[in-house]
N, C-alpha and C positions, 0 to 999 in steps of 0.2 A: 157563794164564792167569795173568797177573801182576796183583796188586792194587796200586792206587795209594794209598799211605798219606800223601801230602802233604796239608797243610791249606791251604785257601784263605786269602787275606788278608782281614782284617776291614775292608771298606770300608763306606761309608754305605749303609744299606738291605740289607746282607747278613745272612744267618742266622748267620754266624760271629761277628759282633759281639755278637749277643745271647747266644751261648754263652759268650763271654768275660766279659760282665757277670754272667751267672749264676755262673760259676766264681769271679769276684772276690768277689761277695756271699757265696757259700757259704763261701769261705775266711775272710772277715772274721767272719762269724757263728760259725763253728766255733771259731776262735781266741778270740773274745770269750767264748763260752760256757765254753770250757775254763778260761780264766784266771779268770773269775768264780767258777766252782765251786771252783777251787783256792784262790783267795784267801778266799772266804766260808766254806767248810766245812773245808778242810784246814788253812789257816793262821789261821782264825778272825778275819779282818779285819772292820772295820766295813763297812756297806753302802756308804757314801760312797767309801771306799778301793777296794772291790771294783769299783764302777761306773767309777771313774776308770781303774783298770787295764784294765778291759774295753774302754773306749774307746781307750786307748793301744794295746793289743795288736791290737784289731780294725783300727784305722787302719794300723798297721805291716804287718799281714798282708795287708790290701788293697793296700798299696803294693807288697809283694813279688809278689802275684798279678798286678798290672798289668805289672810288669817281666817276669814269666814269659810272659804273653800276648804282649807285644811281641816277646820273643825267638822265640816260636813263629811269629809272623807274619813276622819277618825271615828265619827259616830256610825257611819255606814259599816266600817270594818268591825266595830264592836258588836253590831247587831247581826252581822252575817254569820 
């Protein structure tokens, strides 16, 4: 028996769209937490600076996650 490992495209009302948003949010929160802890405790930066870098890195990582999700959707539609 052969397993189908392709992903469905994330259309409106599909469960795949919700998985993508969870993935994007998790990516942004993880990157933000990492840079906050690095800035605040390892580099001993002020709270303002740490929060600013947290927003910047969280936003950038969310953007990268969106691009990756779009790439997955494109590959799945090509293989379907």
